[in-house]
N, C-alpha and C positions, 0 to 999 in steps of 0.2 A: 739631444744626445742622450745616450743611455750608458750606464755602467753595468756590465755583466760580471757578476761574481759567481764563480763555480767552485764548489767544494767537492774534490774528487779524491780517488784513491791515489796515494803517492806513486804507485807503480804505473799509473796511467798518465803521469805528468808529461813525459816526453811525447807520447802519442797525441795528447791534447794540444801541446804547443806546436807540433808539426802540422796537425790538422788545421789549427787557426792560421798558421803561416801559409799553408796550401790554399786556404780559402781567402787569402788576401789581407790577413790581420797579423802583421809581423811584430807589433808592439804589444807586449803583455807584461804584467807584474805577477810574480809568483811569491808565495810565502808558505812556510810550513806551519800548520795549525794542528790543534787537537780538538776532538769533539766526539759526539755520539748521536745516534739517531733514535728512532722509535724503539729499537731493540734494546736500548740502554747499554750498549757495549756488547761484549761477547763473553761467554764462560768457557773456559778450558779446564776440565776437571773441576777442582774446587776453587780455582782462581777466577775472579771476575775482572775483566779489563773494561772499565767504563769510560775511559778516554782513549780514543784511537787516533793514531797519526793520520792526518789528511793533508792535502795540499790545496791552497786557495789560489785560483787563477783569476786575475782581474783584467778586463779590457774595456775601453770606452770606445763606442762606435756611434756613427750617425744613426738616427732613428730608422731609416729604411734598411739598414744592414743588421738589425738585431736578430732577425730570424736566421740569417745566414751564419752569423757568428755563434749563436746559441746552438744551432743545429750541428755545426762543426764540433763544438765541445761535446754535445750529447753523443754524437756518433763515435767520437774517439774515446770517450770515457766509459762507455757502456760495456759491462761484462754480463749483465743479466742477473746479477746476484744482489742480495741486500748489501747496502753500503756503497753503491756506485756513486752516490752523492746527490747534490742539489745544484740548481742554477737559479740565481737571484738576479732580477733585472730592476734597476731603479733609474730615476731621472737624474741627469746631471745638468745643473743650471748654468754653470760656467766653467771653462777651462782656461788657464793661462800658463804660458811657458815662462819659467823663472828667468832664464837667460835673456830672452828678448822682450818679455812683457807682452807678447802677442797673445790675443785671446782666440779661443776656438781651436778645433783640431787642426 
């Protein structure tokens, strides 16, 4: 299993969630986060905003589904401008459901 974490523009959250759902991934976790990329924020006049609002989307998928899920995220989140975000993929060793104690997805 893999966990996919995507840091995206907040205004693309709905598009990404719909894209994942259309691709067969209805379960997601979302949270509001703040961060900055290589540009170290943005400057508007004399004001520098070095922490920008972002949204983090998390989804856990079986290994063969990683490309499909990450592709759906990338396609829905892309604007072609700086700050579109990043996708991080990491290994998940175990998943268990709290209510039932069942392991695995």
